[in-house]
N, C-alpha and C positions, 0 to 999 in steps of 0.2 A: 536517521530523522523517526525511523518505526518506534525507535522508543520513546519518542514523545507523545504517542496517539494513545489514546485516554478514551474507553465504554463511555459515552453517552455527549462527544466533541458533535457536532454543528459538522453540518458538510462545508462549509467557509470556514472554520479550523483547520476540517483534514485537508483541504484544497491548500490552506495556508504553507501547513507542514510539509506536505508530500508534493505539492504541484499540480496539476490537471492530470487527473488522468488517462491513460493512454487509449482506453478502451472505455466508450459508456454504449450500453447497451439498449435503443427503446421500450425494450420490452422488458427489459430488467434493470427497470432505473434504480433499482436502490444498490445496486452491485457496482462499482468501480474497479477497474483492473489497471495494475500497474506494472511493466515488465522492467527491468533492469539490466541492460549487458557489461559486462565491464572485460577490457584485455589485457591486464597491464603488459606493456612493452612484447617480448616477445614469448610472453605466460602463456597457460591456455586459456580459452575465453568460458569468460563465466556466465549464467544468467539465472536470475533470480525473477519470482512471479508473485505477484501479490495482492491478495481481493481483499478489498474493504467493503463490507455490508453494512447495510445504515437496516435500523425497522425505526417506524415513525419520525424520519427526518434527524435520527442523530445514530451516532454511530455503536454496533450492536458486538462486529465480530471481527477477525481477520482472518484468513485463508492462504495459502499456502507453503512457500517454503524459506519464507524471511520470517521471524518470530520478534517482537520486541525484547525480549530478553538476551535472545543470541547476537542482535541488533548493539546494543547497551554493552558486550564483550569485548564488540571488535572499533 
C-alpha cells in the first residue's frame, strides 16, 4: 500500500490507502504515525514504522523503515 502513496496526495487519499493512523498528535497535526506488526506462524515478530508528513494539507514526505520502492518489491 505504501507504494501507492505519491507526493501531493490529500489527507483523505492517504487515509483511503493506509487507513486511519495509529497515532495522531494534537501538537503535530501534520504528522501521522503507523506501526505494522507481523508474526508469521512460528516466525520472528517483525515490526515496521512509517511516519507520514503533510505540508499545507498534502503529503510532503515519508519517514521510517518502510519505503515505497521496498514495499513495491515485496
